[in-house]
N, C-alpha and C positions, 0 to 999 in steps of 0.2 A: 670735314677741311682738308685733312690732312692729304687723304686719293687726290685730289686739287695740286697739292706742294708737288705728288711723287711722280707727277701724270708731266712736270714744268723740267725745264732742265735740272741739269745737278748744282748742289753747291757743291762750293770749294775748297777743303778745307788747308790752311799752308801753312805750314808748323814745322823749324827743324827737328821739335822733340815727338821721338814716337810715340810717348807713353801723352802727350799732349794729342795728339791726332786720332790716337786709340780711343781716350776718355773722350773726347768729343765728337768721334764717329756713333759712340757708345752710348751716349746722350742725348744724339739726335733719333735715332734709331728708338729708345727706347719710348720717345713722344712720334711715335712710324712714321719716321724722315726717312726713308731709306735709297734716295737719289742722292747719294754722297760721292765725289771722288775725291782723292787725297792727294796730296803732290810734299812732296818737303824738302824740296831745294829750290827758294824763290827766282833762280839760276833760267827754272821751265817755263815758268810760269805764260812769260808771253807764246812761246812756244805750241803749249796748249792751248791760248786764247783763240790763235792764229785759227788752228781745226778745231775745235769746239764752242760751243755757248752754253755758259753757266746761269743762271738765278740769281747765285749771292756768294760771296768771295768773303770769307771768314777767316781773315792772316794776322799771323803773329809780328807786329810791327819793326820788333827788335831782333830778326834775323840779321844772319851775319850775308 
């Protein structure tokens, strides 16, 4: 099942805390998911999505 996930558009992780981004990335990679994009600024999300597709967004709802 994991190879199918890696053939889809990436998973987007959005968090202002770099430690959380690193831990989340590591957790996904430990499960075999390698197609991951990270953003640390919510103001860049819409700009990113205008030109990129993602299969899932995992985000911090309490970002500044």
